C-alpha positions as CSV (number, residue, x, y, z in Angstrom):
1,X,-6.5,12.9,-11.6
2,X,-10.2,12.0,-11.2
3,X,-11.2,10.3,-7.9
4,X,-13.9,7.6,-8.1
5,X,-17.2,9.0,-6.9
6,X,-17.5,6.2,-4.3
7,X,-14.3,7.3,-2.7
8,X,-15.6,10.8,-2.4
9,X,-18.9,9.5,-0.9
10,X,-17.2,7.4,1.7
11,X,-14.6,10.1,2.6
12,X,-17.4,12.7,3.0
13,X,-19.3,10.3,5.3
14,X,-16.1,9.7,7.3
15,X,-15.4,13.4,7.8
16,X,-19.0,14.0,9.0
17,X,-18.7,11.1,11.5
18,X,-15.3,11.9,12.8
19,X,-16.1,15.6,13.2
20,X,-19.1,14.6,15.3
21,X,-17.2,12.0,17.3
22,X,-13.9,13.8,17.8
23,X,-14.5,17.5,17.0
24,X,-11.4,19.3,15.7
25,X,-9.2,16.3,15.7
26,X,-8.7,15.8,12.0
27,X,-7.1,18.9,10.5
28,X,-6.0,17.2,7.3
29,X,-7.3,14.2,5.3
30,X,-5.4,12.7,2.4
31,X,-5.8,9.8,0.1
32,X,-2.8,7.5,-0.6
33,X,-2.5,3.9,-1.9
34,X,-4.2,2.9,-5.1
35,X,-6.6,5.8,-5.1
36,X,-3.7,8.3,-5.2
37,X,-1.7,6.2,-7.6
38,X,-4.6,6.1,-10.1
39,X,-5.1,2.3,-9.7
40,X,-8.3,2.1,-7.7
41,X,-10.7,-0.7,-8.5
42,X,-13.9,-0.4,-6.4
43,X,-14.5,-4.2,-6.4
44,X,-11.1,-5.1,-5.1
45,X,-9.3,-2.0,-3.7
46,X,-9.3,-0.5,-0.3
47,X,-9.4,3.3,0.3
48,X,-6.2,4.2,2.0
49,X,-6.1,7.5,3.9
50,X,-3.8,9.6,6.2
51,X,-5.5,11.7,8.9
52,X,-3.4,14.4,10.4
53,X,-3.9,16.4,13.6
54,X,-1.9,18.9,15.6
55,X,-1.4,16.6,18.6
56,X,-1.4,12.9,19.2
57,X,-4.9,11.3,19.6
58,X,-6.1,11.4,23.2
59,X,-7.9,8.7,25.1
60,X,-11.4,10.3,24.7
61,X,-10.7,11.0,21.0
62,X,-9.7,7.4,20.5
63,X,-13.1,6.2,21.7
64,X,-14.7,8.7,19.3
65,X,-12.6,7.3,16.4
66,X,-13.7,3.8,17.2
67,X,-17.4,4.9,17.1
68,X,-16.9,6.8,13.8
69,X,-15.2,3.9,12.0
70,X,-17.7,1.4,13.3
71,X,-20.6,3.5,12.0
72,X,-18.8,4.1,8.7
73,X,-18.1,0.3,8.2
74,X,-21.8,-0.4,9.0
75,X,-22.9,1.9,6.2
76,X,-20.1,1.0,3.8
77,X,-18.9,-2.5,4.5
78,X,-16.6,-2.4,1.4
79,X,-14.3,-0.9,0.3
80,X,-12.5,-0.6,3.6
81,X,-11.4,2.8,4.7
82,X,-8.0,2.2,6.2
83,X,-5.3,4.4,7.4
84,X,-3.2,5.9,10.2
85,X,-3.6,9.0,12.4
86,X,-0.5,11.1,12.4
87,X,0.6,14.6,13.5
88,X,2.1,17.3,11.4
89,X,5.3,17.0,13.4
90,X,5.6,13.3,12.8
91,X,5.3,13.8,9.0
92,X,8.1,16.4,9.1
93,X,10.4,13.9,10.8
94,X,11.7,10.5,9.9
95,X,9.0,7.8,9.8
96,X,11.1,5.6,12.1
97,X,10.8,8.3,14.8
98,X,7.0,8.5,14.6
99,X,5.4,7.0,17.7
100,X,3.1,4.0,17.4
101,X,-0.5,5.3,17.1
102,X,-4.0,4.6,15.9
103,X,-4.7,2.9,12.7
104,X,-8.1,2.1,11.2
105,X,-8.2,-1.3,9.6
106,X,-11.3,-2.9,8.2
107,X,-13.7,-1.0,10.3
108,X,-11.8,-1.3,13.6
109,X,-9.2,1.1,15.2
110,X,-6.0,-0.5,16.4
111,X,-4.5,1.7,19.1
112,X,-0.8,1.4,18.8
113,X,0.5,0.5,15.4
114,X,4.1,1.1,14.1
115,X,4.2,-0.8,10.8
116,X,2.3,1.9,8.9
117,X,4.9,4.5,9.8
118,X,7.2,3.9,6.9
119,X,9.0,5.8,4.1
120,X,6.7,4.4,1.4
121,X,3.7,6.1,3.0
122,X,5.6,9.4,3.5
123,X,6.8,9.4,-0.1
124,X,3.4,8.5,-1.5
125,X,1.7,11.3,0.5
126,X,4.3,13.9,-0.5
127,X,4.4,13.1,-4.2
128,X,1.0,11.6,-4.9
129,X,-1.3,12.4,-2.0
130,X,-4.9,13.6,-2.8
131,X,-6.1,16.4,-0.5
132,X,-9.6,16.1,0.9
133,X,-9.2,18.7,3.6
134,X,-6.4,20.8,5.0
135,X,-3.3,22.1,3.3
136,X,-2.4,20.6,-0.1
137,X,-0.4,17.4,0.3
138,X,2.4,18.6,-2.0
139,X,2.9,21.7,0.2
140,X,3.3,19.8,3.5
141,X,6.6,19.5,5.3
142,X,7.3,15.7,4.9
143,X,10.5,13.9,5.3
144,X,11.3,12.2,2.0
145,X,14.9,11.1,2.5
146,X,15.8,8.7,-0.4
147,X,18.2,6.8,1.8
148,X,15.5,5.9,4.3
149,X,13.3,4.8,1.4
150,X,16.0,2.5,0.0
151,X,16.8,1.0,3.4
152,X,13.2,0.3,4.2
153,X,12.5,-1.2,0.8
154,X,15.5,-3.5,0.9
155,X,14.5,-4.6,4.4
156,X,11.0,-5.3,3.3
157,X,12.3,-7.6,0.5
158,X,14.3,-9.6,3.0
159,X,11.9,-9.5,6.0
160,X,8.5,-10.0,4.3
161,X,8.8,-11.0,0.6
162,X,11.5,-13.6,0.8
163,X,9.8,-15.5,3.7
164,X,6.5,-15.2,1.8
165,X,8.1,-16.7,-1.2
166,X,9.5,-19.6,0.8
167,X,6.0,-20.3,2.3
168,X,4.4,-20.0,-1.1
169,X,6.9,-22.5,-2.5
170,X,5.3,-25.1,-0.2
171,X,1.9,-26.1,-1.6
172,X,0.3,-27.0,1.7
173,X,0.8,-23.5,3.2
174,X,-1.8,-20.7,2.9
175,X,0.3,-18.7,0.4
176,X,1.1,-21.9,-1.5
177,X,-2.6,-22.7,-2.0
178,X,-3.4,-19.1,-2.8
179,X,-0.9,-19.3,-5.6
180,X,-3.1,-21.9,-7.3
181,X,-5.7,-19.1,-7.8
182,X,-5.2,-15.8,-9.5
183,X,-4.9,-13.5,-6.6
184,X,-1.8,-15.2,-5.0
185,X,0.4,-14.8,-8.1
186,X,-0.8,-11.3,-8.7
187,X,-0.1,-10.3,-5.1
188,X,3.4,-11.8,-5.2
189,X,4.5,-10.8,-8.7
190,X,3.2,-7.2,-8.6
191,X,4.2,-6.7,-5.0
192,X,7.8,-7.6,-5.6
193,X,7.9,-5.6,-8.8
194,X,6.8,-2.5,-6.9
195,X,9.8,-2.8,-4.7
196,X,12.1,-3.4,-7.6
197,X,10.8,-0.2,-9.2
198,X,11.4,1.8,-6.1
199,X,15.0,0.6,-5.7
200,X,15.6,1.2,-9.4
201,X,14.1,4.7,-9.5
202,X,13.7,6.0,-6.0
203,X,10.0,6.5,-6.7
204,X,6.7,4.9,-5.8
205,X,4.3,3.2,-8.2
206,X,1.0,1.3,-8.2
207,X,0.6,-2.4,-8.8
208,X,-0.4,-1.7,-12.3
209,X,2.5,0.6,-12.8
210,X,4.8,-2.1,-11.4
211,X,3.6,-4.6,-13.9
212,X,4.1,-2.2,-16.8
213,X,7.6,-1.4,-15.5
214,X,8.4,-5.1,-15.2
215,X,7.6,-5.8,-18.8
216,X,10.3,-3.3,-19.8
217,X,12.8,-4.2,-17.0
218,X,12.9,-7.9,-17.5
219,X,13.5,-10.4,-20.3
220,X,10.5,-11.3,-22.5
221,X,10.3,-14.8,-21.0
222,X,8.7,-13.2,-18.0
223,X,6.0,-11.2,-19.9
224,X,3.4,-14.0,-19.8
225,X,3.3,-14.2,-16.0
226,X,3.4,-10.4,-15.7
227,X,0.5,-10.0,-18.2
228,X,-1.5,-12.7,-16.4
229,X,-1.1,-10.9,-13.1
230,X,-2.1,-7.6,-14.7
231,X,-5.2,-9.4,-16.1
232,X,-6.1,-10.6,-12.6
233,X,-5.4,-7.2,-11.0
234,X,-7.5,-5.3,-13.4
235,X,-10.4,-7.8,-13.3
236,X,-10.3,-8.6,-17.0
237,X,-12.8,-11.4,-17.7
238,X,-11.2,-12.9,-20.8
239,X,-9.5,-16.3,-20.6
240,X,-6.5,-16.8,-18.4
241,X,-3.1,-17.0,-20.1
242,X,-2.6,-20.2,-18.0
243,X,-5.1,-23.0,-18.5
244,X,-3.0,-25.0,-16.0
245,X,-2.9,-23.3,-12.5
246,X,0.1,-25.3,-11.5
247,X,2.1,-23.9,-14.4
248,X,1.0,-20.4,-13.5
249,X,2.1,-21.0,-9.9
250,X,5.5,-22.2,-10.9
251,X,6.0,-19.3,-13.2
252,X,5.0,-16.8,-10.5
253,X,7.3,-18.3,-7.9
254,X,10.2,-18.4,-10.4
255,X,9.5,-14.7,-11.3
256,X,9.4,-13.7,-7.7
257,X,12.7,-15.5,-6.9
258,X,14.4,-13.7,-9.9
259,X,13.0,-10.3,-9.1
260,X,13.8,-10.4,-5.4
261,X,17.4,-11.4,-6.2
262,X,17.6,-8.6,-8.8
263,X,16.1,-6.0,-6.4
264,X,18.4,-6.9,-3.6
265,X,21.3,-6.3,-5.9
266,X,19.9,-2.9,-6.7
267,X,19.3,-2.2,-3.0
268,X,22.9,-3.0,-2.2
269,X,23.9,-0.3,-4.6
270,X,21.4,2.3,-3.3
271,X,21.9,1.9,0.5
272,X,23.6,4.9,2.1
273,X,27.1,4.5,3.5
274,X,27.3,4.0,7.3
C-alpha cells in the first residue's frame, strides 16, 4: 500500500520533534485508521497513529509530548495527527486492561484517556498497521481475541450509535441539523455499516469499505443512500443523488435504524458464552 506523501512528511516531522522533546520514549510508531485502511483523504481525514514505548509515559516525558504536538500542530494545522501512547505490554494484553494514558487529539495531549484502548484499535494495528519505526506491526504481540472485538462492537452500537440515531431523529439537535448536510448522513450510514461488517466478518474495514460492503449486504432499496454517502465521503463533486436534503436525511435515518437492528442481531449470535 502506498502512503500519501503528506502523511510521511508529518510523521517524519513528529518523530524529529518527539525525539528531541522526549528522547528514547517512542520505540515504535504505527499508522492506523484511514491511512492504514487505504481510505485516506488529505482534505478530510485525520492521521491516526499509535506510539509505543517500553514503559508508561512519565511526568517529564508528558510535558515533552505536549510541546512536540503543539509545535507539530503549529506547522501542520491539518490534517490532525491523533493517537494514543501505549506500551508493548499493554498491546500484548486485553485492551480493557490497558491503563488510561496520554492521547494526542487535534494538537493537544490529553493525559488520561481510556476510550481509545479498545479492540478495534488492537485489531487494526495487528492486521493493517503501517510501520514507520520499530518492529513490523504484523510481528508484534497483540491481543486480538475475536470475542472481545464482538463484545465491544455490540456495545458501541447500543451505547453510542443508537443514542446518536435518537438525537439525529430530532431536527433541532446538533446531529439532527448535521443530517441536513452531507457529512451527517455519511458519518451515520458508513459508521454503522462498519460495525455491521465487523460483527458479520470479525474483521475491520474503512468507511469506504463499509459502504461497498453495505451495497452487497442489504436490499437494493438502500443503495441510493449508501451511494450518496460514498459520494460525500470521497469528495466527488458531481450532483447529489438527493436534490431534497430532507429526503436524504429521512433515508439516512431509516437506513441507520435498519442496520443497527440487523447488526445487533448479528452481535447476539457472535457474543461469547458467559
